[in-house]
PDB file of N, CA, C and O in Angstrom, chain B, residues numbered from 101:
ATOM      1  N   MET B 101      66.693-100.832  13.818  1.00  0.00           N
ATOM      2  CA  MET B 101      65.482-100.784  12.726  1.00  0.00           C
ATOM      3  C   MET B 101      64.700-101.826  12.439  1.00  0.00           C
ATOM      4  O   MET B 101      64.005-101.663  11.436  1.00  0.00           O
ATOM      5  N   GLU B 102      64.603-102.714  12.924  1.00  0.00           N
ATOM      6  CA  GLU B 102      63.952-103.977  12.641  1.00  0.00           C
ATOM      7  C   GLU B 102      62.732-103.902  14.323  1.00  0.00           C
ATOM      8  O   GLU B 102      61.601-104.243  14.670  1.00  0.00           O
ATOM      9  N   ASN B 103      63.377-103.543  14.612  1.00  0.00           N
ATOM     10  CA  ASN B 103      62.576-103.593  16.444  1.00  0.00           C
ATOM     11  C   ASN B 103      62.055-102.097  16.287  1.00  0.00           C
ATOM     12  O   ASN B 103      61.119-101.816  17.036  1.00  0.00           O
ATOM     13  N   VAL B 104      62.454-101.198  15.531  1.00  0.00           N
ATOM     14  CA  VAL B 104      61.481 -99.769  15.832  1.00  0.00           C
ATOM     15  C   VAL B 104      59.939-100.123  14.805  1.00  0.00           C
ATOM     16  O   VAL B 104      58.886 -99.572  15.126  1.00  0.00           O
ATOM     17  N   ILE B 105      59.991-100.995  13.699  1.00  0.00           N
ATOM     18  CA  ILE B 105      59.150-101.049  13.338  1.00  0.00           C
ATOM     19  C   ILE B 105      58.161-102.418  13.619  1.00  0.00           C
ATOM     20  O   ILE B 105      56.954-102.585  13.441  1.00  0.00           O
ATOM     21  N   LEU B 106      59.186-103.277  14.117  1.00  0.00           N
ATOM     22  CA  LEU B 106      58.086-103.906  14.638  1.00  0.00           C
ATOM     23  C   LEU B 106      57.141-103.496  16.249  1.00  0.00           C
ATOM     24  O   LEU B 106      56.011-103.839  16.597  1.00  0.00           O
ATOM     25  N   ILE B 107      58.245-102.588  16.995  1.00  0.00           N
ATOM     26  CA  ILE B 107      56.984-101.814  17.778  1.00  0.00           C
ATOM     27  C   ILE B 107      56.244-101.137  17.489  1.00  0.00           C
ATOM     28  O   ILE B 107      55.283-101.055  18.253  1.00  0.00           O
ATOM     29  N   PHE B 108      56.243-100.178  16.117  1.00  0.00           N
ATOM     30  CA  PHE B 108      55.028 -99.275  15.713  1.00  0.00           C
ATOM     31  C   PHE B 108      54.236-100.285  14.893  1.00  0.00           C
ATOM     32  O   PHE B 108      53.423 -99.724  14.158  1.00  0.00           O
ATOM     33  N   ASN B 109      54.240-101.591  14.809  1.00  0.00           N
ATOM     34  CA  ASN B 109      53.359-102.779  13.897  1.00  0.00           C
ATOM     35  C   ASN B 109      52.609-102.958  15.092  1.00  0.00           C
ATOM     36  O   ASN B 109      51.451-102.581  14.919  1.00  0.00           O
ATOM     37  N   ILE B 110      52.888-103.516  16.576  1.00  0.00           N
ATOM     38  CA  ILE B 110      52.490-103.784  17.073  1.00  0.00           C
ATOM     39  C   ILE B 110      51.745-102.791  18.320  1.00  0.00           C
ATOM     40  O   ILE B 110      51.361-103.032  19.465  1.00  0.00           O
ATOM     41  N   VAL B 111      51.764-101.427  17.360  1.00  0.00           N
ATOM     42  CA  VAL B 111      50.695-100.352  18.016  1.00  0.00           C
ATOM     43  C   VAL B 111      50.122-100.033  17.212  1.00  0.00           C
ATOM     44  O   VAL B 111      49.168 -99.426  17.698  1.00  0.00           O
ATOM     45  N   ILE B 112      50.030-100.036  15.746  1.00  0.00           N
ATOM     46  CA  ILE B 112      49.008 -99.964  15.108  1.00  0.00           C
ATOM     47  C   ILE B 112      48.304-101.021  14.996  1.00  0.00           C
ATOM     48  O   ILE B 112      47.175-100.595  14.755  1.00  0.00           O
ATOM     49  N   ALA B 113      48.246-102.808  15.036  1.00  0.00           N
ATOM     50  CA  ALA B 113      47.743-103.503  15.345  1.00  0.00           C
ATOM     51  C   ALA B 113      46.720-103.178  17.060  1.00  0.00           C
ATOM     52  O   ALA B 113      45.755-103.919  17.249  1.00  0.00           O
ATOM     53  N   VAL B 114      46.930-102.470  17.763  1.00  0.00           N
ATOM     54  CA  VAL B 114      46.005-102.574  18.815  1.00  0.00           C
ATOM     55  C   VAL B 114      45.462-101.133  18.438  1.00  0.00           C
ATOM     56  O   VAL B 114      44.234-101.148  18.349  1.00  0.00           O
ATOM     57  N   MET B 115      46.092 -99.753  18.165  1.00  0.00           N
ATOM     58  CA  MET B 115      44.981 -98.868  16.965  1.00  0.00           C
ATOM     59  C   MET B 115      43.928 -99.890  16.472  1.00  0.00           C
ATOM     60  O   MET B 115      42.848 -99.961  17.058  1.00  0.00           O
ATOM     61  N   LEU B 116      44.189-100.628  15.489  1.00  0.00           N
ATOM     62  CA  LEU B 116      43.186-101.315  14.573  1.00  0.00           C
ATOM     63  C   LEU B 116      41.969-101.997  15.207  1.00  0.00           C
ATOM     64  O   LEU B 116      40.835-101.597  14.943  1.00  0.00           O
ATOM     65  N   VAL B 117      42.186-103.001  16.023  1.00  0.00           N
ATOM     66  CA  VAL B 117      41.262-103.540  16.850  1.00  0.00           C
ATOM     67  C   VAL B 117      40.723-102.216  17.801  1.00  0.00           C
ATOM     68  O   VAL B 117      39.538-102.514  17.658  1.00  0.00           O
ATOM     69  N   ILE B 118      40.681-101.307  18.435  1.00  0.00           N
ATOM     70  CA  ILE B 118      39.939-100.312  18.950  1.00  0.00           C
ATOM     71  C   ILE B 118      38.874 -99.861  17.783  1.00  0.00           C
ATOM     72  O   ILE B 118      37.656 -99.998  17.660  1.00  0.00           O
ATOM     73  N   ALA B 119      40.108 -99.139  16.826  1.00  0.00           N
ATOM     74  CA  ALA B 119      38.840 -98.629  15.939  1.00  0.00           C
ATOM     75  C   ALA B 119      37.930 -99.472  15.241  1.00  0.00           C
ATOM     76  O   ALA B 119      36.866 -99.240  14.668  1.00  0.00           O
ATOM     77  N   ILE B 120      38.548-100.424  15.409  1.00  0.00           N
ATOM     78  CA  ILE B 120      37.190-101.915  14.984  1.00  0.00           C
ATOM     79  C   ILE B 120      36.371-101.970  15.541  1.00  0.00           C
ATOM     80  O   ILE B 120      35.206-102.012  15.146  1.00  0.00           O
ATOM     81  N   LEU B 121      36.986-101.995  17.209  1.00  0.00           N
ATOM     82  CA  LEU B 121      35.655-102.007  18.177  1.00  0.00           C
ATOM     83  C   LEU B 121      35.121-100.610  17.900  1.00  0.00           C
ATOM     84  O   LEU B 121      34.341-100.936  17.005  1.00  0.00           O
ATOM     85  N   LEU B 122      35.018 -99.745  17.970  1.00  0.00           N
ATOM     86  CA  LEU B 122      34.440 -98.458  18.419  1.00  0.00           C
ATOM     87  C   LEU B 122      33.544 -98.116  17.342  1.00  0.00           C
ATOM     88  O   LEU B 122      32.826 -97.124  17.473  1.00  0.00           O
ATOM     89  N   GLN B 123      33.479 -99.062  15.922  1.00  0.00           N
ATOM     90  CA  GLN B 123      32.784 -99.019  14.603  1.00  0.00           C
ATOM     91  C   GLN B 123      31.047 -99.540  15.475  1.00  0.00           C
ATOM     92  O   GLN B 123      30.665-100.522  16.111  1.00  0.00           O
ATOM     93  N   LYS B 124      30.453 -98.285  15.040  1.00  0.00           N
ATOM     94  CA  LYS B 124      28.974 -99.173  15.192  1.00  0.00           C
ATOM     95  C   LYS B 124      28.653-100.379  14.506  1.00  0.00           C
ATOM     96  O   LYS B 124      29.026-100.610  13.356  1.00  0.00           O
ATOM     97  N   SER B 125      27.897-101.224  15.268  1.00  0.00           N
ATOM     98  CA  SER B 125      27.224-102.227  14.337  1.00  0.00           C
ATOM     99  C   SER B 125      26.426-102.197  13.512  1.00  0.00           C
ATOM    100  O   SER B 125      25.323-101.705  13.755  1.00  0.00           O
ATOM    101  N   GLU B 126      26.791-102.808  12.051  1.00  0.00           N
ATOM    102  CA  GLU B 126      25.194-103.034  12.006  1.00  0.00           C
ATOM    103  C   GLU B 126      24.495-103.823  11.844  1.00  0.00           C
ATOM    104  O   GLU B 126      23.452-103.492  11.282  1.00  0.00           O
ATOM    105  N   GLY B 127      24.619-104.877  12.127  1.00  0.00           N
ATOM    106  CA  GLY B 127      23.688-105.638  12.449  1.00  0.00           C
ATOM    107  C   GLY B 127      23.206-106.404  11.071  1.00  0.00           C
ATOM    108  O   GLY B 127      23.787-106.421   9.986  1.00  0.00           O
ATOM    109  N   GLY B 128      22.071-106.978  11.413  1.00  0.00           N
ATOM    110  CA  GLY B 128      21.298-108.040  10.028  1.00  0.00           C
ATOM    111  C   GLY B 128      21.842-108.893   9.375  1.00  0.00           C
ATOM    112  O   GLY B 128      21.505-109.314   8.268  1.00  0.00           O
ATOM    113  N   ALA B 129      22.982-109.293  10.213  1.00  0.00           N
ATOM    114  CA  ALA B 129      23.543-110.731   9.322  1.00  0.00           C
ATOM    115  C   ALA B 129      23.726-110.280   7.850  1.00  0.00           C
ATOM    116  O   ALA B 129      22.617-110.255   7.317  1.00  0.00           O
ATOM    117  N   LEU B 130      24.757-109.896   6.955  1.00  0.00           N
ATOM    118  CA  LEU B 130      24.731-109.633   6.044  1.00  0.00           C
ATOM    119  C   LEU B 130      23.750-108.701   5.446  1.00  0.00           C
ATOM    120  O   LEU B 130      24.077-108.210   4.366  1.00  0.00           O
ATOM    121  N   GLY B 131      22.396-108.305   6.043  1.00  0.00           N
ATOM    122  CA  GLY B 131      21.838-107.865   5.214  1.00  0.00           C
ATOM    123  C   GLY B 131      20.535-108.583   5.452  1.00  0.00           C
ATOM    124  O   GLY B 131      19.535-107.866   5.407  1.00  0.00           O
ATOM    125  N   LEU B 132      20.339-110.012   5.725  1.00  0.00           N
ATOM    126  CA  LEU B 132      19.566-110.621   5.403  1.00  0.00           C
ATOM    127  C   LEU B 132      18.476-110.149   6.377  1.00  0.00           C
ATOM    128  O   LEU B 132      17.329-110.374   5.992  1.00  0.00           O
ATOM    129  N   GLY B 133      18.608-109.555   7.530  1.00  0.00           N
ATOM    130  CA  GLY B 133      17.224-108.962   7.970  1.00  0.00           C
ATOM    131  C   GLY B 133      16.295-107.826   7.832  1.00  0.00           C
ATOM    132  O   GLY B 133      15.142-107.452   8.044  1.00  0.00           O
ATOM    133  N   ALA B 134      17.158-107.573   7.477  1.00  0.00           N
ATOM    134  CA  ALA B 134      16.504-105.458   7.457  1.00  0.00           C
ATOM    135  C   ALA B 134      16.442-106.001   6.076  1.00  0.00           C
ATOM    136  O   ALA B 134      16.948-106.818   5.306  1.00  0.00           O
ATOM    137  N   SER B 135      15.319-104.861   6.230  1.00  0.00           N
ATOM    138  CA  SER B 135      14.079-104.456   4.823  1.00  0.00           C
ATOM    139  C   SER B 135      14.975-103.930   4.082  1.00  0.00           C
ATOM    140  O   SER B 135      16.128-103.828   4.500  1.00  0.00           O
ATOM    141  N   GLN B 136      14.492-103.351   2.418  1.00  0.00           N
ATOM    142  CA  GLN B 136      15.185-102.915   1.694  1.00  0.00           C
ATOM    143  C   GLN B 136      15.519-101.005   2.127  1.00  0.00           C
ATOM    144  O   GLN B 136      16.503-100.274   2.018  1.00  0.00           O
ATOM    145  N   ASP B 137      14.261-100.842   2.576  1.00  0.00           N
ATOM    146  CA  ASP B 137      14.345 -99.280   2.735  1.00  0.00           C
ATOM    147  C   ASP B 137      15.455 -98.635   3.930  1.00  0.00           C
ATOM    148  O   ASP B 137      15.783 -97.455   4.051  1.00  0.00           O
ATOM    149  N   SER B 138      15.760 -99.429   4.488  1.00  0.00           N
ATOM    150  CA  SER B 138      16.978 -98.965   5.569  1.00  0.00           C
ATOM    151  C   SER B 138      18.492 -99.873   4.765  1.00  0.00           C
ATOM    152  O   SER B 138      19.618 -99.513   4.421  1.00  0.00           O
ATOM    153  N   TYR B 139      18.044-100.635   4.750  1.00  0.00           N
ATOM    154  CA  TYR B 139      19.565-100.668   3.479  1.00  0.00           C
ATOM    155  C   TYR B 139      19.656 -99.681   2.588  1.00  0.00           C
ATOM    156  O   TYR B 139      20.811 -99.257   2.605  1.00  0.00           O
ATOM    157  N   ILE B 140      19.121 -99.221   1.967  1.00  0.00           N
ATOM    158  CA  ILE B 140      19.074 -98.275   0.647  1.00  0.00           C
ATOM    159  C   ILE B 140      19.752 -96.941   1.637  1.00  0.00           C
ATOM    160  O   ILE B 140      20.700 -96.220   1.325  1.00  0.00           O
ATOM    161  N   SER B 141      18.881 -96.893   2.984  1.00  0.00           N
ATOM    162  CA  SER B 141      19.132 -95.301   3.569  1.00  0.00           C
ATOM    163  C   SER B 141      20.596 -95.161   4.379  1.00  0.00           C
ATOM    164  O   SER B 141      21.233 -94.123   4.555  1.00  0.00           O
ATOM    165  N   SER B 142      20.937 -96.514   4.816  1.00  0.00           N
ATOM    166  CA  SER B 142      21.964 -96.664   5.660  1.00  0.00           C
ATOM    167  C   SER B 142      23.066 -96.518   4.920  1.00  0.00           C
ATOM    168  O   SER B 142      24.134 -96.504   5.531  1.00  0.00           O
ATOM    169  N   ARG B 143      23.078 -96.393   3.632  1.00  0.00           N
ATOM    170  CA  ARG B 143      24.453 -96.087   2.853  1.00  0.00           C
ATOM    171  C   ARG B 143      24.684 -94.644   2.709  1.00  0.00           C
ATOM    172  O   ARG B 143      23.946 -93.806   2.191  1.00  0.00           O
ATOM    173  N   SER B 144      26.034 -94.475   3.350  1.00  0.00           N
ATOM    174  CA  SER B 144      26.426 -92.992   3.778  1.00  0.00           C
ATOM    175  C   SER B 144      27.704 -92.964   3.524  1.00  0.00           C
ATOM    176  O   SER B 144      28.418 -93.920   3.222  1.00  0.00           O
ATOM    177  N   ALA B 145      28.096 -91.479   3.690  1.00  0.00           N
ATOM    178  CA  ALA B 145      29.855 -91.278   3.456  1.00  0.00           C
ATOM    179  C   ALA B 145      30.108 -91.897   4.330  1.00  0.00           C
ATOM    180  O   ALA B 145      29.297 -92.111   5.231  1.00  0.00           O
ATOM    181  N   GLY B 146      31.658 -92.498   4.311  1.00  0.00           N
ATOM    182  CA  GLY B 146      32.563 -93.347   5.210  1.00  0.00           C
ATOM    183  C   GLY B 146      32.750 -92.099   6.469  1.00  0.00           C
ATOM    184  O   GLY B 146      33.246 -90.994   6.252  1.00  0.00           O
ATOM    185  N   ASN B 147      32.364 -92.452   7.459  1.00  0.00           N
ATOM    186  CA  ASN B 147      32.818 -91.327   8.755  1.00  0.00           C
ATOM    187  C   ASN B 147      34.203 -91.331   9.034  1.00  0.00           C
ATOM    188  O   ASN B 147      34.950 -92.120   8.455  1.00  0.00           O
ATOM    189  N   PHE B 148      34.570 -90.601   9.786  1.00  0.00           N
ATOM    190  CA  PHE B 148      36.485 -90.825  10.182  1.00  0.00           C
ATOM    191  C   PHE B 148      36.739 -92.360  10.432  1.00  0.00           C
ATOM    192  O   PHE B 148      37.348 -93.057   9.620  1.00  0.00           O
ATOM    193  N   LEU B 149      36.261 -92.798  11.532  1.00  0.00           N
ATOM    194  CA  LEU B 149      36.552 -94.063  11.875  1.00  0.00           C
ATOM    195  C   LEU B 149      36.704 -95.155  10.887  1.00  0.00           C
ATOM    196  O   LEU B 149      37.442 -96.109  11.132  1.00  0.00           O
ATOM    197  N   THR B 150      35.785 -95.024   9.357  1.00  0.00           N
ATOM    198  CA  THR B 150      35.966 -95.905   8.345  1.00  0.00           C
ATOM    199  C   THR B 150      37.324 -95.335   8.032  1.00  0.00           C
ATOM    200  O   THR B 150      38.221 -96.041   8.490  1.00  0.00           O
ATOM    201  N   LYS B 151      37.688 -94.400   7.469  1.00  0.00           N
ATOM    202  CA  LYS B 151      38.392 -94.018   7.110  1.00  0.00           C
ATOM    203  C   LYS B 151      39.983 -94.143   7.764  1.00  0.00           C
ATOM    204  O   LYS B 151      40.942 -94.395   7.036  1.00  0.00           O
ATOM    205  N   ALA B 152      40.118 -93.922   9.283  1.00  0.00           N
ATOM    206  CA  ALA B 152      40.944 -94.292  10.260  1.00  0.00           C
ATOM    207  C   ALA B 152      41.081 -95.714   9.863  1.00  0.00           C
ATOM    208  O   ALA B 152      41.957 -96.214   9.157  1.00  0.00           O
ATOM    209  N   THR B 153      39.956 -96.340  10.499  1.00  0.00           N
ATOM    210  CA  THR B 153      40.449 -98.330  10.104  1.00  0.00           C
ATOM    211  C   THR B 153      40.764 -98.747   8.965  1.00  0.00           C
ATOM    212  O   THR B 153      41.471 -99.748   8.852  1.00  0.00           O
ATOM    213  N   ALA B 154      40.308 -98.074   7.911  1.00  0.00           N
ATOM    214  CA  ALA B 154      41.807 -98.329   6.357  1.00  0.00           C
ATOM    215  C   ALA B 154      42.786 -97.695   6.442  1.00  0.00           C
ATOM    216  O   ALA B 154      43.871 -98.200   6.152  1.00  0.00           O
ATOM    217  N   LEU B 155      42.685 -96.549   6.819  1.00  0.00           N
ATOM    218  CA  LEU B 155      44.103 -96.200   6.869  1.00  0.00           C
ATOM    219  C   LEU B 155      45.182 -96.896   7.723  1.00  0.00           C
ATOM    220  O   LEU B 155      46.274 -97.211   7.250  1.00  0.00           O
ATOM    221  N   LEU B 156      44.784 -97.147   9.146  1.00  0.00           N
ATOM    222  CA  LEU B 156      45.653 -98.271  10.199  1.00  0.00           C
ATOM    223  C   LEU B 156      45.861 -99.533   9.415  1.00  0.00           C
ATOM    224  O   LEU B 156      47.009 -99.974   9.466  1.00  0.00           O
ATOM    225  N   ALA B 157      44.812-100.347   8.550  1.00  0.00           N
ATOM    226  CA  ALA B 157      45.001-101.096   8.206  1.00  0.00           C
ATOM    227  C   ALA B 157      46.387-101.475   7.064  1.00  0.00           C
ATOM    228  O   ALA B 157      47.164-102.401   6.831  1.00  0.00           O
ATOM    229  N   THR B 158      46.063-100.032   6.557  1.00  0.00           N
ATOM    230  CA  THR B 158      47.010-100.150   5.061  1.00  0.00           C
ATOM    231  C   THR B 158      48.641 -99.847   5.988  1.00  0.00           C
ATOM    232  O   THR B 158      49.813-100.064   5.682  1.00  0.00           O
ATOM    233  N   LEU B 159      48.231 -99.481   6.746  1.00  0.00           N
ATOM    234  CA  LEU B 159      50.285 -99.092   7.440  1.00  0.00           C
ATOM    235  C   LEU B 159      50.484-100.227   7.778  1.00  0.00           C
ATOM    236  O   LEU B 159      51.350-100.810   7.126  1.00  0.00           O
ATOM    237  N   PHE B 160      49.642-101.193   9.162  1.00  0.00           N
ATOM    238  CA  PHE B 160      49.658-102.647   9.661  1.00  0.00           C
ATOM    239  C   PHE B 160      50.214-103.394   8.530  1.00  0.00           C
ATOM    240  O   PHE B 160      51.318-103.916   8.678  1.00  0.00           O
ATOM    241  N   ILE B 161      49.579-103.513   7.404  1.00  0.00           N
ATOM    242  CA  ILE B 161      49.759-104.499   5.747  1.00  0.00           C
ATOM    243  C   ILE B 161      51.287-104.310   5.724  1.00  0.00           C
ATOM    244  O   ILE B 161      52.068-105.257   5.818  1.00  0.00           O
ATOM    245  N   VAL B 162      51.858-102.348   5.524  1.00  0.00           N
ATOM    246  CA  VAL B 162      52.718-102.328   4.814  1.00  0.00           C
ATOM    247  C   VAL B 162      54.188-102.562   5.859  1.00  0.00           C
ATOM    248  O   VAL B 162      55.330-102.643   5.407  1.00  0.00           O
ATOM    249  N   THR B 163      53.903-102.622   6.988  1.00  0.00           N
ATOM    250  CA  THR B 163      54.951-102.674   8.139  1.00  0.00           C
ATOM    251  C   THR B 163      55.400-104.226   8.556  1.00  0.00           C
ATOM    252  O   THR B 163      56.497-104.589   8.980  1.00  0.00           O
ATOM    253  N   SER B 164      54.300-104.966   8.325  1.00  0.00           N
ATOM    254  CA  SER B 164      54.298-106.247   8.051  1.00  0.00           C
ATOM    255  C   SER B 164      55.381-106.699   7.132  1.00  0.00           C
ATOM    256  O   SER B 164      56.440-107.278   7.375  1.00  0.00           O
ATOM    257  N   ILE B 165      54.790-106.244   5.889  1.00  0.00           N
ATOM    258  CA  ILE B 165      55.962-106.969   4.864  1.00  0.00           C
ATOM    259  C   ILE B 165      57.537-105.940   4.580  1.00  0.00           C
ATOM    260  O   ILE B 165      58.398-105.996   3.703  1.00  0.00           O
ATOM    261  N   LEU B 166      57.393-105.242   5.530  1.00  0.00           N
ATOM    262  CA  LEU B 166      58.560-104.265   5.611  1.00  0.00           C
ATOM    263  C   LEU B 166      59.386-105.405   6.517  1.00  0.00           C
ATOM    264  O   LEU B 166      60.489-105.827   6.170  1.00  0.00           O
ATOM    265  N   LEU B 167      58.881-105.722   7.395  1.00  0.00           N
ATOM    266  CA  LEU B 167      59.444-106.567   8.935  1.00  0.00           C
ATOM    267  C   LEU B 167      59.971-107.955   7.692  1.00  0.00           C
ATOM    268  O   LEU B 167      61.156-108.246   7.526  1.00  0.00           O
ATOM    269  N   THR B 168      58.692-108.719   6.872  1.00  0.00           N
ATOM    270  CA  THR B 168      59.259-109.938   6.328  1.00  0.00           C
ATOM    271  C   THR B 168      60.453-109.938   5.623  1.00  0.00           C
ATOM    272  O   THR B 168      61.303-110.823   5.529  1.00  0.00           O
ATOM    273  N   ILE B 169      60.380-108.329   4.922  1.00  0.00           N
ATOM    274  CA  ILE B 169      61.723-108.092   3.730  1.00  0.00           C
ATOM    275  C   ILE B 169      62.947-108.169   4.520  1.00  0.00           C
ATOM    276  O   ILE B 169      63.977-108.679   4.080  1.00  0.00           O
ATOM    277  N   LEU B 170      62.776-107.371   6.360  1.00  0.00           N
ATOM    278  CA  LEU B 170      64.079-107.088   6.684  1.00  0.00           C
ATOM    279  C   LEU B 170      64.500-108.595   7.644  1.00  0.00           C
ATOM    280  O   LEU B 170      65.523-108.326   8.274  1.00  0.00           O
ATOM    281  N   SER B 171      64.269-109.333   7.795  1.00  0.00           N
ATOM    282  CA  SER B 171      64.161-110.476   8.727  1.00  0.00           C
ATOM    283  C   SER B 171      64.569-111.630   7.290  1.00  0.00           C
ATOM    284  O   SER B 171      65.401-112.533   7.377  1.00  0.00           O
ATOM    285  N   LYS B 172      63.708-111.291   5.963  1.00  0.00           N
ATOM    286  CA  LYS B 172      64.252-111.913   5.106  1.00  0.00           C
ATOM    287  C   LYS B 172      65.900-112.151   4.642  1.00  0.00           C
ATOM    288  O   LYS B 172      66.542-113.125   4.249  1.00  0.00           O
ATOM    289  N   GLN B 173      66.215-110.682   4.917  1.00  0.00           N
ATOM    290  CA  GLN B 173      67.974-110.491   5.103  1.00  0.00           C
ATOM    291  C   GLN B 173      68.727-111.529   5.639  1.00  0.00           C
ATOM    292  O   GLN B 173      69.299-112.457   5.066  1.00  0.00           O
ATOM    293  N   GLU B 174      68.620-111.135   7.269  1.00  0.00           N
ATOM    294  CA  GLU B 174      68.926-111.709   8.119  1.00  0.00           C
ATOM    295  C   GLU B 174      68.893-113.321   8.256  1.00  0.00           C
ATOM    296  O   GLU B 174      69.510-113.841   9.186  1.00  0.00           O
ATOM    297  N   MET B 175      68.032-114.267   7.149  1.00  0.00           N
ATOM    298  CA  MET B 175      68.500-115.544   7.390  1.00  0.00           C
ATOM    299  C   MET B 175      69.476-116.069   6.633  1.00  0.00           C
ATOM    300  O   MET B 175      70.007-115.473   5.695  1.00  0.00           O
ATOM    301  N   PRO B 176      69.785-117.346   7.056  1.00  0.00           N
ATOM    302  CA  PRO B 176      71.377-118.243   6.530  1.00  0.00           C
ATOM    303  C   PRO B 176      70.331-118.811   5.317  1.00  0.00           C
ATOM    304  O   PRO B 176      69.159-119.159   5.176  1.00  0.00           O
ATOM    305  N   THR B 177      71.541-118.663   4.572  1.00  0.00           N
ATOM    306  CA  THR B 177      71.249-119.727   2.864  1.00  0.00           C
ATOM    307  C   THR B 177      70.775-121.324   3.120  1.00  0.00           C
ATOM    308  O   THR B 177      69.838-121.812   2.488  1.00  0.00           O
ATOM    309  N   SER B 178      71.781-122.309   4.441  1.00  0.00           N
ATOM    310  CA  SER B 178      71.968-122.846   4.747  1.00  0.00           C
ATOM    311  C   SER B 178      70.476-123.371   5.376  1.00  0.00           C
ATOM    312  O   SER B 178      69.604-122.707   5.936  1.00  0.00           O
ATOM    313  N   SER B 179      70.525-124.867   5.054  1.00  0.00           N
ATOM    314  CA  SER B 179      69.614-125.634   6.187  1.00  0.00           C
ATOM    315  C   SER B 179      70.096-126.367   7.028  1.00  0.00           C
ATOM    316  O   SER B 179      71.288-126.630   6.870  1.00  0.00           O
ATOM    317  N   VAL B 180      69.401-126.960   8.199  1.00  0.00           N
ATOM    318  CA  VAL B 180      69.822-127.453   9.655  1.00  0.00           C
ATOM    319  C   VAL B 180      69.740-129.013   8.813  1.00  0.00           C
ATOM    320  O   VAL B 180      70.136-130.136   9.123  1.00  0.00           O
ATOM    321  N   LEU B 181      69.319-128.690   8.104  1.00  0.00           N
ATOM    322  CA  LEU B 181      69.541-130.648   8.158  1.00  0.00           C
ATOM    323  C   LEU B 181      70.243-130.789   7.258  1.00  0.00           C
ATOM    324  O   LEU B 181      70.446-131.975   7.001  1.00  0.00           O
ATOM    325  N   GLU B 182      70.814-129.974   6.522  1.00  0.00           N
ATOM    326  CA  GLU B 182      72.538-129.926   5.425  1.00  0.00           C
ATOM    327  C   GLU B 182      73.526-130.220   6.117  1.00  0.00           C
ATOM    328  O   GLU B 182      74.315-131.072   5.705  1.00  0.00           O
ATOM    329  N   GLU B 183      73.755-129.445   7.595  1.00  0.00           N
ATOM    330  CA  GLU B 183      74.334-129.584   8.435  1.00  0.00           C
ATOM    331  C   GLU B 183      74.203-130.871   9.196  1.00  0.00           C
ATOM    332  O   GLU B 183      75.204-131.205   9.828  1.00  0.00           O
ATOM    333  N   VAL B 184      73.111-131.684   9.254  1.00  0.00           N
ATOM    334  CA  VAL B 184      72.948-132.620  10.016  1.00  0.00           C
ATOM    335  C   VAL B 184      73.438-134.054   9.175  1.00  0.00           C
ATOM    336  O   VAL B 184      73.753-135.162   9.609  1.00  0.00           O
ATOM    337  N   GLU B 185      73.359-133.544   7.861  1.00  0.00           N
ATOM    338  CA  GLU B 185      74.031-134.849   7.125  1.00  0.00           C
ATOM    339  C   GLU B 185      75.359-134.766   6.659  1.00  0.00           C
ATOM    340  O   GLU B 185      75.871-135.836   6.332  1.00  0.00           O
ATOM    341  N   GLU B 186      76.099-133.641   6.543  1.00  0.00           N
ATOM    342  CA  GLU B 186      77.290-133.846   5.810  1.00  0.00           C
ATOM    343  C   GLU B 186      78.195-134.204   7.785  1.00  0.00           C
ATOM    344  O   GLU B 186      79.144-134.987   7.776  1.00  0.00           O
ATOM    345  N   LYS B 187      77.781-133.593   9.156  1.00  0.00           N
ATOM    346  CA  LYS B 187      78.065-134.438  10.314  1.00  0.00           C
ATOM    347  C   LYS B 187      77.581-136.405   9.847  1.00  0.00           C
ATOM    348  O   LYS B 187      78.664-136.893  10.169  1.00  0.00           O
ATOM    349  N   GLN B 188      76.891-137.401   9.449  1.00  0.00           N
ATOM    350  CA  GLN B 188      76.560-138.140   9.127  1.00  0.00           C
ATOM    351  C   GLN B 188      77.172-139.261   8.616  1.00  0.00           C
ATOM    352  O   GLN B 188      77.052-140.461   8.864  1.00  0.00           O
ATOM    353  N   ASP B 189      78.141-138.359   7.530  1.00  0.00           N
ATOM    354  CA  ASP B 189      79.232-138.989   5.960  1.00  0.00           C
ATOM    355  C   ASP B 189      80.435-139.658   6.532  1.00  0.00           C
ATOM    356  O   ASP B 189      81.569-139.628   6.056  1.00  0.00           O
ATOM    357  N   SER B 190      80.006-140.319   7.710  1.00  0.00           N
ATOM    358  CA  SER B 190      81.554-141.038   7.704  1.00  0.00           C
ATOM    359  C   SER B 190      81.592-142.697   7.699  1.00  0.00           C
ATOM    360  O   SER B 190      80.937-143.588   8.240  1.00  0.00           O
ATOM    361  N   SER B 191      82.254-142.653   7.169  1.00  0.00           N
ATOM    362  CA  SER B 191      82.614-144.113   6.615  1.00  0.00           C
ATOM    363  C   SER B 191      82.428-145.233   7.172  1.00  0.00           C
ATOM    364  O   SER B 191      82.459-146.283   6.530  1.00  0.00           O
ATOM    365  N   GLU B 192      82.143-145.159   8.809  1.00  0.00           N
ATOM    366  CA  GLU B 192      82.984-146.422   9.811  1.00  0.00           C
ATOM    367  C   GLU B 192      81.223-145.874  10.218  1.00  0.00           C
ATOM    368  O   GLU B 192      80.484-144.931   9.935  1.00  0.00           O
ATOM    369  N   PRO B 193      81.180-147.045  10.982  1.00  0.00           N
ATOM    370  CA  PRO B 193      79.451-146.952  11.524  1.00  0.00           C
ATOM    371  C   PRO B 193      80.079-146.505  12.979  1.00  0.00           C
ATOM    372  O   PRO B 193      81.185-146.818  13.419  1.00  0.00           O
ATOM    373  N   GLN B 194      79.243-145.825  13.501  1.00  0.00           N
ATOM    374  CA  GLN B 194      79.920-145.389  15.015  1.00  0.00           C
ATOM    375  C   GLN B 194      79.335-146.255  16.037  1.00  0.00           C
ATOM    376  O   GLN B 194      78.254-146.802  15.815  1.00  0.00           O
ATOM    377  N   ILE B 195      80.119-146.469  17.417  1.00  0.00           N
ATOM    378  CA  ILE B 195      79.355-147.217  18.450  1.00  0.00           C
ATOM    379  C   ILE B 195      78.613-146.379  19.070  1.00  0.00           C
ATOM    380  O   ILE B 195      78.733-145.155  19.114  1.00  0.00           O
ATOM    381  N   PRO B 196      77.983-146.919  19.464  1.00  0.00           N
ATOM    382  CA  PRO B 196      77.034-146.006  20.530  1.00  0.00           C
ATOM    383  C   PRO B 196      77.716-146.346  21.964  1.00  0.00           C
ATOM    384  O   PRO B 196      78.060-147.406  22.487  1.00  0.00           O
ATOM    385  N   GLU B 197      77.762-144.992  22.371  1.00  0.00           N
ATOM    386  CA  GLU B 197      78.488-145.429  23.781  1.00  0.00           C
ATOM    387  C   GLU B 197      77.364-145.955  25.188  1.00  0.00           C
ATOM    388  O   GLU B 197      77.846-146.294  26.269  1.00  0.00           O
TER     389      GLU B 197
END
């Protein structure tokens, strides 16, 4: 189950990168170099790529959260440091070999 979600997550990530790269660059460095007229007229309803990007981003976040939840269930509750401390709790000092 975890492997299927992981593969699905990787495919969504690749599709998300492609969808972002296909979108038209608006340029203007956050609107600093554009005039007010072009800024107001450039507002339009989201096209297919914008909606697809939002959908892919949502699916990517959901699958990432699912992977985190699934991996959390399989993690051991004891720490490696606790195991090392238990092994070193001898009353006599050990002689190096």
